[in-house]
Structure formats: C-alpha cells, structure tokens
N, CA, C, O and the ligand as a Tripos MOL2 file, in Angstrom:
@<TRIPOS>MOLECULE
protein
  257   255    65     0     0
PROTEIN
NO_CHARGES

@<TRIPOS>ATOM
      1 N         133.9920  106.4600  118.1220 N.3       1 MET1
      2 CA        133.7990  105.0470  118.4690 C.3       1 MET1
      3 C         133.7220  104.8700  119.9920 C.2       1 MET1
      4 O         134.4120  105.5640  120.7400 O.2       1 MET1
      5 N         132.8920  103.9520  120.4330 N.am      2 THR2
      6 CA        132.7970  103.6910  121.8670 C.3       2 THR2
      7 C         133.3580  102.3030  122.1580 C.2       2 THR2
      8 O         132.6260  101.3440  122.4040 O.2       2 THR2
      9 N         134.6870  102.2370  122.1180 N.am      3 THR3
     10 CA        135.3330  100.9310  122.3470 C.3       3 THR3
     11 C         135.9790  100.8880  123.7280 C.2       3 THR3
     12 O         136.8370  100.0490  124.0050 O.2       3 THR3
     13 N         135.5500  101.8080  124.5860 N.am      4 ASP4
     14 CA        136.1440  101.8490  125.9200 C.3       4 ASP4
     15 C         135.9550  100.5230  126.6510 C.2       4 ASP4
     16 O         136.8460  100.0670  127.3670 O.2       4 ASP4
     17 N         134.8100   99.9220  126.4680 N.am      5 LYS5
     18 CA        134.5440   98.6730  127.1780 C.3       5 LYS5
     19 C         135.4510   97.5530  126.6760 C.2       5 LYS5
     20 O         135.8170   96.6470  127.4240 O.2       5 LYS5
     21 N         135.7980   97.6340  125.4150 N.am      6 ASN6
     22 CA        136.6360   96.5860  124.8570 C.3       6 ASN6
     23 C         138.1190   96.8430  125.0980 C.2       6 ASN6
     24 O         138.9630   95.9630  124.9300 O.2       6 ASN6
     25 N         138.4020   98.0670  125.4940 N.am      7 ARG7
     26 CA        139.8140   98.4040  125.7020 C.3       7 ARG7
     27 C         140.3580   97.6920  126.9400 C.2       7 ARG7
     28 O         139.7880   97.8280  128.0230 O.2       7 ARG7
     29 N         141.4230   96.9560  126.8040 N.am      8 PRO8
     30 CA        141.9890   96.2330  127.9450 C.3       8 PRO8
     31 C         142.5620   97.1830  128.9740 C.2       8 PRO8
     32 O         142.9910   98.2880  128.6420 O.2       8 PRO8
     33 N         142.5690   96.7560  130.2150 N.am      9 ALA9
     34 CA        143.1010   97.5940  131.2860 C.3       9 ALA9
     35 C         144.5780   97.3360  131.4700 C.2       9 ALA9
     36 O         145.0760   96.2410  131.2090 O.2       9 ALA9
     37 N         145.2740   98.3690  131.9260 N.am     10 CYS10
     38 CA        146.7000   98.2490  132.1960 C.3      10 CYS10
     39 C         146.9280   97.1940  133.2810 C.2      10 CYS10
     40 O         146.3340   97.2800  134.3560 O.2      10 CYS10
     41 N         147.7690   96.2130  133.0150 N.am     11 PRO11
     42 CA        148.0050   95.1440  133.9900 C.3      11 PRO11
     43 C         148.7170   95.6300  135.2420 C.2      11 PRO11
     44 O         148.7740   94.9190  136.2450 O.2      11 PRO11
     45 N         149.2620   96.8460  135.1850 N.am     12 ILE12
     46 CA        149.9960   97.3710  136.3400 C.3      12 ILE12
     47 C         149.0840   98.1500  137.2620 C.2      12 ILE12
     48 O         149.0520   97.8940  138.4660 O.2      12 ILE12
     49 N         148.3360   99.1070  136.7100 N.am     13 CYS13
     50 CA        147.5340   99.9700  137.5670 C.3      13 CYS13
     51 C         146.0440   99.8540  137.2710 C.2      13 CYS13
     52 O         145.2280  100.3670  138.0360 O.2      13 CYS13
     53 N         145.6760   99.1970  136.1860 N.am     14 GLY14
     54 CA        144.2590   98.9870  135.9190 C.3      14 GLY14
     55 C         143.6080  100.0790  135.1010 C.2      14 GLY14
     56 O         142.4160  100.0020  134.8030 O.2      14 GLY14
     57 N         144.3810  101.1120  134.7260 N.am     15 LYS15
     58 CA        143.8120  102.1860  133.9150 C.3      15 LYS15
     59 C         143.6580  101.7170  132.4710 C.2      15 LYS15
     60 O         144.2980  100.7550  132.0480 O.2      15 LYS15
     61 N         142.7930  102.4170  131.7120 N.am     16 PRO16
     62 CA        142.6130  102.0500  130.3040 C.3      16 PRO16
     63 C         143.9370  102.0760  129.5520 C.2      16 PRO16
     64 O         144.7650  102.9610  129.7660 O.2      16 PRO16
     65 N         144.1290  101.1130  128.6830 N.am     17 THR17
     66 CA        145.3820  101.0050  127.9520 C.3      17 THR17
     67 C         145.5380  102.1190  126.9250 C.2      17 THR17
     68 O         144.5800  102.5080  126.2560 O.2      17 THR17
     69 N         146.7570  102.6210  126.8160 N.am     18 ASP18
     70 CA        147.0600  103.6050  125.7860 C.3      18 ASP18
     71 C         147.5430  102.8580  124.5520 C.2      18 ASP18
     72 O         148.4510  102.0310  124.6390 O.2      18 ASP18
     73 N         146.9440  103.1450  123.4160 N.am     19 GLU19
     74 CA        147.3000  102.4050  122.2060 C.3      19 GLU19
     75 C         148.7890  102.4680  121.9280 C.2      19 GLU19
     76 O         149.3680  101.5270  121.3860 O.2      19 GLU19
     77 N         149.4090  103.5810  122.3010 N.am     20 ARG20
     78 CA        150.8430  103.7180  122.0450 C.3      20 ARG20
     79 C         151.6790  102.9450  123.0650 C.2      20 ARG20
     80 O         152.8630  102.6850  122.8510 O.2      20 ARG20
     81 N         151.0420  102.5860  124.1690 N.am     21 ARG21
     82 CA        151.7970  101.9160  125.2440 C.3      21 ARG21
     83 C         151.2830  100.5160  125.5090 C.2      21 ARG21
     84 O         151.5380   99.9470  126.5700 O.2      21 ARG21
     85 N         150.5730   99.9670  124.5680 N.am     22 LYS22
     86 CA        150.0330   98.6230  124.7640 C.3      22 LYS22
     87 C         151.0790   97.6780  125.3290 C.2      22 LYS22
     88 O         152.2350   97.7330  124.9070 O.2      22 LYS22
     89 N         150.7160   96.8150  126.2670 N.am     23 PRO23
     90 CA        149.3600   96.7590  126.8490 C.3      23 PRO23
     91 C         149.2440   97.6060  128.0950 C.2      23 PRO23
     92 O         148.4210   97.3240  128.9660 O.2      23 PRO23
     93 N         150.0520   98.6330  128.1900 N.am     24 PHE24
     94 CA        150.0650   99.4610  129.3970 C.3      24 PHE24
     95 C         149.4080  100.8010  129.1180 C.2      24 PHE24
     96 O         149.0590  101.1140  127.9800 O.2      24 PHE24
     97 N         149.2440  101.5950  130.1880 N.am     25 CYS25
     98 CA        148.5750  102.8840  130.0590 C.3      25 CYS25
     99 C         149.6110  103.9890  129.9110 C.2      25 CYS25
    100 O         149.2810  105.0910  129.4730 O.2      25 CYS25
    101 N         150.8580  103.7080  130.2700 N.am     26 SER26
    102 CA        151.8790  104.7450  130.2040 C.3      26 SER26
    103 C         153.2480  104.0910  130.1900 C.2      26 SER26
    104 O         153.3950  102.9020  130.4740 O.2      26 SER26
    105 N         154.2560  104.9040  129.8490 N.am     27 LYS27
    106 CA        155.6150  104.3680  129.8200 C.3      27 LYS27
    107 C         156.0440  103.9300  131.2100 C.2      27 LYS27
    108 O         156.7970  102.9700  131.3730 O.2      27 LYS27
    109 N         155.5490  104.6550  132.2110 N.am     28 ARG28
    110 CA        155.9350  104.3150  133.5770 C.3      28 ARG28
    111 C         155.5020  102.8870  133.9130 C.2      28 ARG28
    112 O         156.2710  102.1120  134.4840 O.2      28 ARG28
    113 N         154.2820  102.5570  133.5570 N.am     29 CYS29
    114 CA        153.7910  101.2120  133.8560 C.3      29 CYS29
    115 C         154.5500  100.1870  133.0280 C.2      29 CYS29
    116 O         154.8210   99.0860  133.5070 O.2      29 CYS29
    117 N         154.8920  100.5270  131.8110 N.am     30 ALA30
    118 CA        155.6720   99.6090  130.9900 C.3      30 ALA30
    119 C         157.0200   99.3520  131.6390 C.2      30 ALA30
    120 O         157.5070   98.2210  131.6470 O.2      30 ALA30
    121 N         157.6170  100.3960  132.1790 N.am     31 ASP31
    122 CA        158.9120  100.2390  132.8590 C.3      31 ASP31
    123 C         158.7570   99.3670  134.0970 C.2      31 ASP31
    124 O         159.5950   98.5100  134.3760 O.2      31 ASP31
    125 N         157.6790   99.5960  134.8320 N.am     32 VAL32
    126 CA        157.4440   98.7910  136.0360 C.3      32 VAL32
    127 C         157.3640   97.3220  135.6660 C.2      32 VAL32
    128 O         157.9580   96.4680  136.3240 O.2      32 VAL32
    129 N         156.6210   97.0380  134.6030 N.am     33 ASP33
    130 CA        156.4810   95.6490  134.1890 C.3      33 ASP33
    131 C         157.8240   95.0920  133.7500 C.2      33 ASP33
    132 O         158.1570   93.9410  134.0300 O.2      33 ASP33
    133 N         158.5930   95.9250  133.0560 N.am     34 LEU34
    134 CA        159.8950   95.4770  132.5760 C.3      34 LEU34
    135 C         160.7980   95.1070  133.7400 C.2      34 LEU34
    136 O         161.5010   94.0970  133.7090 O.2      34 LEU34
    137 N         160.7640   95.9580  134.7800 N.am     35 HIS35
    138 CA        161.5980   95.6800  135.9530 C.3      35 HIS35
    139 C         161.1330   94.3970  136.6340 C.2      35 HIS35
    140 O         161.9480   93.5950  137.0900 O.2      35 HIS35
    141 N         159.8320   94.2150  136.6980 N.am     36 ARG36
    142 CA        159.3220   92.9850  137.3000 C.3      36 ARG36
    143 C         159.8300   91.7890  136.5220 C.2      36 ARG36
    144 O         160.2060   90.7630  137.0900 O.2      36 ARG36
    145 N         159.8320   91.9460  135.2220 N.am     37 TRP37
    146 CA        160.2680   90.8580  134.3460 C.3      37 TRP37
    147 C         161.7140   90.4940  134.6500 C.2      37 TRP37
    148 O         162.0430   89.3230  134.8420 O.2      37 TRP37
    149 N         162.5730   91.5060  134.6940 N.am     38 PHE38
    150 CA        163.9940   91.2360  134.9040 C.3      38 PHE38
    151 C         164.2380   90.6690  136.2920 C.2      38 PHE38
    152 O         164.9920   89.7100  136.4580 O.2      38 PHE38
    153 N         163.5930   91.2680  137.2900 N.am     39 SER39
    154 CA        163.8350   90.8500  138.6750 C.3      39 SER39
    155 C         163.2810   89.4610  138.9280 C.2      39 SER39
    156 O         163.7740   88.7490  139.8020 O.2      39 SER39
    157 N         162.2590   89.0620  138.1740 N.am     40 GLY40
    158 CA        161.6730   87.7490  138.4250 C.3      40 GLY40
    159 C         161.8070   86.8170  137.2350 C.2      40 GLY40
    160 O         161.0900   85.8230  137.1260 O.2      40 GLY40
    161 N         162.7340   87.1480  136.3440 N.am     41 SER41
    162 CA        162.8580   86.3700  135.1180 C.3      41 SER41
    163 C         163.1910   84.9200  135.4000 C.2      41 SER41
    164 O         162.8110   84.0290  134.6410 O.2      41 SER41
    165 N         163.8980   84.6840  136.4880 N.am     42 TYR42
    166 CA        164.3090   83.3150  136.7840 C.3      42 TYR42
    167 C         163.1060   82.4200  137.0700 C.2      42 TYR42
    168 O         163.1720   81.1990  136.9360 O.2      42 TYR42
    169 N         161.9850   83.0710  137.4750 N.am     43 ALA43
    170 CA        160.8010   82.3020  137.8230 C.3      43 ALA43
    171 C         159.9700   81.9970  136.5830 C.2      43 ALA43
    172 O         159.0830   81.1440  136.6090 O.2      43 ALA43
    173 N         160.2700   82.7060  135.4950 N.am     44 ILE44
    174 CA        159.4960   82.5030  134.2740 C.3      44 ILE44
    175 C         160.1670   81.4460  133.3930 C.2      44 ILE44
    176 O         161.3790   81.4960  133.1800 O.2      44 ILE44
    177 N         159.3980   80.5050  132.8900 N.am     45 PRO45
    178 CA        159.9670   79.4880  131.9980 C.3      45 PRO45
    179 C         160.6010   80.1250  130.7650 C.2      45 PRO45
    180 O         159.9000   80.5340  129.8390 O.2      45 PRO45
    181 N         161.8840   80.2040  130.7610 N.am     46 VAL46
    182 CA        162.6000   80.8460  129.6560 C.3      46 VAL46
    183 C         162.5240   79.9870  128.4050 C.2      46 VAL46
    184 O         162.5200   78.7580  128.4730 O.2      46 VAL46
    185 N         162.4660   80.6520  127.2750 N.am     47 THR47
    186 CA        162.3810   79.9000  126.0120 C.3      47 THR47
    187 C         163.7590   79.4410  125.5830 C.2      47 THR47
    188 O         164.3560   79.9710  124.6460 O.2      47 THR47
    189 N         164.2440   78.4410  126.2950 N.am     48 VAL48
    190 CA        165.5840   77.9260  126.0060 C.3      48 VAL48
    191 C         165.6050   77.2450  124.6490 C.2      48 VAL48
    192 O         166.6300   77.2050  123.9690 O.2      48 VAL48
    193 N         164.4620   76.7140  124.2750 N.am     49 ASP49
    194 CA        164.4060   75.9740  123.0110 C.3      49 ASP49
    195 C         164.8240   76.8550  121.8430 C.2      49 ASP49
    196 O         165.5520   76.4150  120.9530 O.2      49 ASP49
    197 N         164.3590   78.1070  121.8510 N.am     50 GLU50
    198 CA        164.6930   78.9910  120.7330 C.3      50 GLU50
    199 C         166.1930   79.1920  120.6420 C.2      50 GLU50
    200 O         166.7810   79.1130  119.5630 O.2      50 GLU50
    201 N         166.8100   79.4560  121.8020 N.am     51 GLU51
    202 CA        168.2610   79.6430  121.7930 C.3      51 GLU51
    203 C         168.9410   78.3840  121.2720 C.2      51 GLU51
    204 O         169.8940   78.4470  120.4950 O.2      51 GLU51
    205 N         168.4340   77.2520  121.7130 N.am     52 ASP52
    206 CA        169.0300   75.9920  121.3030 C.3      52 ASP52
    207 C         168.9520   75.8430  119.7910 C.2      52 ASP52
    208 O         169.9140   75.4260  119.1460 O.2      52 ASP52
    209 N         167.8030   76.1840  119.2360 N.am     53 ASP53
    210 CA        167.6470   76.0610  117.7880 C.3      53 ASP53
    211 C         168.6380   76.9420  117.0580 C.2      53 ASP53
    212 O         169.2490   76.5300  116.0720 O.2      53 ASP53
    213 N         168.7900   78.1720  117.5590 N.am     54 GLU54
    214 CA        169.7100   79.0890  116.8870 C.3      54 GLU54
    215 C         171.1210   78.5320  116.8900 C.2      54 GLU54
    216 O         171.8390   78.6100  115.8930 O.2      54 GLU54
    217 N         171.5040   77.9740  118.0170 N.am     55 ARG55
    218 CA        172.8500   77.4190  118.1140 C.3      55 ARG55
    219 C         173.0040   76.2470  117.1450 C.2      55 ARG55
    220 O         174.0350   76.0940  116.4900 O.2      55 ARG55
    221 N         171.9810   75.4430  117.0720 N.am     56 ARG56
    222 CA        172.0530   74.2870  116.1720 C.3      56 ARG56
    223 C         172.2270   74.7690  114.7360 C.2      56 ARG56
    224 O         173.0130   74.2210  113.9630 O.2      56 ARG56
    225 N         171.4750   75.8030  114.4110 N.am     57 GLU57
    226 CA        171.5660   76.3210  113.0350 C.3      57 GLU57
    227 C         172.9960   76.7900  112.7490 C.2      57 GLU57
    228 O         173.5400   76.5870  111.6640 O.2      57 GLU57
    229 N         173.5780   77.4260  113.7710 N.am     58 GLU58
    230 CA        174.9550   77.8980  113.5910 C.3      58 GLU58
    231 C         175.8780   76.7160  113.3540 C.2      58 GLU58
    232 O         176.7670   76.7660  112.5030 O.2      58 GLU58
    233 N         175.6600   75.6580  114.1120 N.am     59 ASN59
    234 CA        176.5230   74.4940  113.9940 C.3      59 ASN59
    235 C         176.3380   73.8210  112.6310 C.2      59 ASN59
    236 O         177.2840   73.3020  112.0390 O.2      59 ASN59
    237 N         175.0780   73.8470  112.1470 N.am     60 ASP60
    238 CA        174.8150   73.2140  110.8530 C.3      60 ASP60
    239 C         174.9890   74.1990  109.7110 C.2      60 ASP60
    240 O         174.5400   73.9420  108.5940 O.2      60 ASP60
    241 N         175.6220   75.3000  109.9750 N.am     61 GLY61
    242 CA        175.8120   76.3580  108.9920 C.3      61 GLY61
    243 C         176.1500   75.9010  107.5890 C.2      61 GLY61
    244 O         175.4540   76.2880  106.6500 O.2      61 GLY61
    245 N         177.1770   75.1030  107.4000 N.am     62 PRO62
    246 CA        177.6420   74.7140  106.0570 C.3      62 PRO62
    247 C         176.5330   74.2210  105.1480 C.2      62 PRO62
    248 O         176.6150   74.3780  103.9300 O.2      62 PRO62
    249 N         175.4890   73.6220  105.7280 N.am     63 THR63
    250 CA        174.4170   73.0840  104.8750 C.3      63 THR63
    251 C         173.4820   74.1790  104.3990 C.2      63 THR63
    252 O         172.5920   73.9200  103.5890 O.2      63 THR63
    253 N         173.6660   75.3980  104.8860 N.am     64 HIS64
    254 CA        172.7360   76.4510  104.5340 C.3      64 HIS64
    255 C         173.0760   77.0200  103.1860 C.2      64 HIS64
    256 O         172.3970   77.9300  102.7100 O.2      64 HIS64
    257 ZN        149.1540  101.7240  134.1440 Zn       65 ZN65
@<TRIPOS>BOND
     1     1     2 1
     2     2     3 1
     3     3     4 2
     4     3     5 am
     5     5     6 1
     6     6     7 1
     7     7     8 2
     8     7     9 am
     9     9    10 1
    10    10    11 1
    11    11    12 2
    12    11    13 am
    13    13    14 1
    14    14    15 1
    15    15    16 2
    16    15    17 am
    17    17    18 1
    18    18    19 1
    19    19    20 2
    20    19    21 am
    21    21    22 1
    22    22    23 1
    23    23    24 2
    24    23    25 am
    25    25    26 1
    26    26    27 1
    27    27    28 2
    28    27    29 am
    29    29    30 1
    30    30    31 1
    31    31    32 2
    32    31    33 am
    33    33    34 1
    34    34    35 1
    35    35    36 2
    36    35    37 am
    37    37    38 1
    38    38    39 1
    39    39    40 2
    40    39    41 am
    41    41    42 1
    42    42    43 1
    43    43    44 2
    44    43    45 am
    45    45    46 1
    46    46    47 1
    47    47    48 2
    48    47    49 am
    49    49    50 1
    50    50    51 1
    51    51    52 2
    52    51    53 am
    53    53    54 1
    54    54    55 1
    55    55    56 2
    56    55    57 am
    57    57    58 1
    58    58    59 1
    59    59    60 2
    60    59    61 am
    61    61    62 1
    62    62    63 1
    63    63    64 2
    64    63    65 am
    65    65    66 1
    66    66    67 1
    67    67    68 2
    68    67    69 am
    69    69    70 1
    70    70    71 1
    71    71    72 2
    72    71    73 am
    73    73    74 1
    74    74    75 1
    75    75    76 2
    76    75    77 am
    77    77    78 1
    78    78    79 1
    79    79    80 2
    80    79    81 am
    81    81    82 1
    82    82    83 1
    83    83    84 2
    84    83    85 am
    85    85    86 1
    86    86    87 1
    87    87    88 2
    88    87    89 am
    89    89    90 1
    90    90    91 1
    91    91    92 2
    92    91    93 am
    93    93    94 1
    94    94    95 1
    95    95    96 2
    96    95    97 am
    97    97    98 1
    98    98    99 1
    99    99   100 2
   100    99   101 am
   101   101   102 1
   102   102   103 1
   103   103   104 2
   104   103   105 am
   105   105   106 1
   106   106   107 1
   107   107   108 2
   108   107   109 am
   109   109   110 1
   110   110   111 1
   111   111   112 2
   112   111   113 am
   113   113   114 1
   114   114   115 1
   115   115   116 2
   116   115   117 am
   117   117   118 1
   118   118   119 1
   119   119   120 2
   120   119   121 am
   121   121   122 1
   122   122   123 1
   123   123   124 2
   124   123   125 am
   125   125   126 1
   126   126   127 1
   127   127   128 2
   128   127   129 am
   129   129   130 1
   130   130   131 1
   131   131   132 2
   132   131   133 am
   133   133   134 1
   134   134   135 1
   135   135   136 2
   136   135   137 am
   137   137   138 1
   138   138   139 1
   139   139   140 2
   140   139   141 am
   141   141   142 1
   142   142   143 1
   143   143   144 2
   144   143   145 am
   145   145   146 1
   146   146   147 1
   147   147   148 2
   148   147   149 am
   149   149   150 1
   150   150   151 1
   151   151   152 2
   152   151   153 am
   153   153   154 1
   154   154   155 1
   155   155   156 2
   156   155   157 am
   157   157   158 1
   158   158   159 1
   159   159   160 2
   160   159   161 am
   161   161   162 1
   162   162   163 1
   163   163   164 2
   164   163   165 am
   165   165   166 1
   166   166   167 1
   167   167   168 2
   168   167   169 am
   169   169   170 1
   170   170   171 1
   171   171   172 2
   172   171   173 am
   173   173   174 1
   174   174   175 1
   175   175   176 2
   176   175   177 am
   177   177   178 1
   178   178   179 1
   179   179   180 2
   180   179   181 am
   181   181   182 1
   182   182   183 1
   183   183   184 2
   184   183   185 am
   185   185   186 1
   186   186   187 1
   187   187   188 2
   188   187   189 am
   189   189   190 1
   190   190   191 1
   191   191   192 2
   192   191   193 am
   193   193   194 1
   194   194   195 1
   195   195   196 2
   196   195   197 am
   197   197   198 1
   198   198   199 1
   199   199   200 2
   200   199   201 am
   201   201   202 1
   202   202   203 1
   203   203   204 2
   204   203   205 am
   205   205   206 1
   206   206   207 1
   207   207   208 2
   208   207   209 am
   209   209   210 1
   210   210   211 1
   211   211   212 2
   212   211   213 am
   213   213   214 1
   214   214   215 1
   215   215   216 2
   216   215   217 am
   217   217   218 1
   218   218   219 1
   219   219   220 2
   220   219   221 am
   221   221   222 1
   222   222   223 1
   223   223   224 2
   224   223   225 am
   225   225   226 1
   226   226   227 1
   227   227   228 2
   228   227   229 am
   229   229   230 1
   230   230   231 1
   231   231   232 2
   232   231   233 am
   233   233   234 1
   234   234   235 1
   235   235   236 2
   236   235   237 am
   237   237   238 1
   238   238   239 1
   239   239   240 2
   240   239   241 am
   241   241   242 1
   242   242   243 1
   243   243   244 2
   244   243   245 am
   245   245   246 1
   246   246   247 1
   247   247   248 2
   248   247   249 am
   249   249   250 1
   250   250   251 1
   251   251   252 2
   252   251   253 am
   253   253   254 1
   254   254   255 1
   255   255   256 2
@<TRIPOS>SUBSTRUCTURE
     1 MET1         2 RESIDUE 1 A MET
     2 THR2         6 RESIDUE 1 A THR
     3 THR3        10 RESIDUE 1 A THR
     4 ASP4        14 RESIDUE 1 A ASP
     5 LYS5        18 RESIDUE 1 A LYS
     6 ASN6        22 RESIDUE 1 A ASN
     7 ARG7        26 RESIDUE 1 A ARG
     8 PRO8        30 RESIDUE 1 A PRO
     9 ALA9        34 RESIDUE 1 A ALA
    10 CYS10       38 RESIDUE 1 A CYS
    11 PRO11       42 RESIDUE 1 A PRO
    12 ILE12       46 RESIDUE 1 A ILE
    13 CYS13       50 RESIDUE 1 A CYS
    14 GLY14       54 RESIDUE 1 A GLY
    15 LYS15       58 RESIDUE 1 A LYS
    16 PRO16       62 RESIDUE 1 A PRO
    17 THR17       66 RESIDUE 1 A THR
    18 ASP18       70 RESIDUE 1 A ASP
    19 GLU19       74 RESIDUE 1 A GLU
    20 ARG20       78 RESIDUE 1 A ARG
    21 ARG21       82 RESIDUE 1 A ARG
    22 LYS22       86 RESIDUE 1 A LYS
    23 PRO23       90 RESIDUE 1 A PRO
    24 PHE24       94 RESIDUE 1 A PHE
    25 CYS25       98 RESIDUE 1 A CYS
    26 SER26      102 RESIDUE 1 A SER
    27 LYS27      106 RESIDUE 1 A LYS
    28 ARG28      110 RESIDUE 1 A ARG
    29 CYS29      114 RESIDUE 1 A CYS
    30 ALA30      118 RESIDUE 1 A ALA
    31 ASP31      122 RESIDUE 1 A ASP
    32 VAL32      126 RESIDUE 1 A VAL
    33 ASP33      130 RESIDUE 1 A ASP
    34 LEU34      134 RESIDUE 1 A LEU
    35 HIS35      138 RESIDUE 1 A HIS
    36 ARG36      142 RESIDUE 1 A ARG
    37 TRP37      146 RESIDUE 1 A TRP
    38 PHE38      150 RESIDUE 1 A PHE
    39 SER39      154 RESIDUE 1 A SER
    40 GLY40      158 RESIDUE 1 A GLY
    41 SER41      162 RESIDUE 1 A SER
    42 TYR42      166 RESIDUE 1 A TYR
    43 ALA43      170 RESIDUE 1 A ALA
    44 ILE44      174 RESIDUE 1 A ILE
    45 PRO45      178 RESIDUE 1 A PRO
    46 VAL46      182 RESIDUE 1 A VAL
    47 THR47      186 RESIDUE 1 A THR
    48 VAL48      190 RESIDUE 1 A VAL
    49 ASP49      194 RESIDUE 1 A ASP
    50 GLU50      198 RESIDUE 1 A GLU
    51 GLU51      202 RESIDUE 1 A GLU
    52 ASP52      206 RESIDUE 1 A ASP
    53 ASP53      210 RESIDUE 1 A ASP
    54 GLU54      214 RESIDUE 1 A GLU
    55 ARG55      218 RESIDUE 1 A ARG
    56 ARG56      222 RESIDUE 1 A ARG
    57 GLU57      226 RESIDUE 1 A GLU
    58 GLU58      230 RESIDUE 1 A GLU
    59 ASN59      234 RESIDUE 1 A ASN
    60 ASP60      238 RESIDUE 1 A ASP
    61 GLY61      242 RESIDUE 1 A GLY
    62 PRO62      246 RESIDUE 1 A PRO
    63 THR63      250 RESIDUE 1 A THR
    64 HIS64      254 RESIDUE 1 A HIS
    65 ZN65       257 GROUP 0 **** ****
C-alpha cells in the first residue's frame, strides 16, 4: 500500500508516524510530548467538568 502521503507526521519532529506510536514516530517523541503536557498542563483547559460529574455521581450514589 502507498499510504505514505496520508500518514500523519509526528507533531514533535515531523517524521512519519509509527502506527505503534501514534501519533508520534517513536517513544522518545511521545515522552517529549508527555513532558510538554505535564509542564504546561496549567495552560491547557482542564476537563474539570468530568471530574465534577464523577463527584456528583458519588454523592448521588444511593440512587444508583
Ligand atoms: Zn518524532
């Protein structure tokens, strides 16, 4: 198959994505992205709503 053109590039280094490391090309790039995520997580809109829902469910437990 010639799906190279359709294969997305690694967001870290731009190399072709490895199917096993999607969406990255290697574990190293995945780690780099992970570190970026943690170090800059405060800048990303956290999904507080999900946590809130879980807590609500816990509080409404008896009705379950
Ligand atoms: Zn990469």
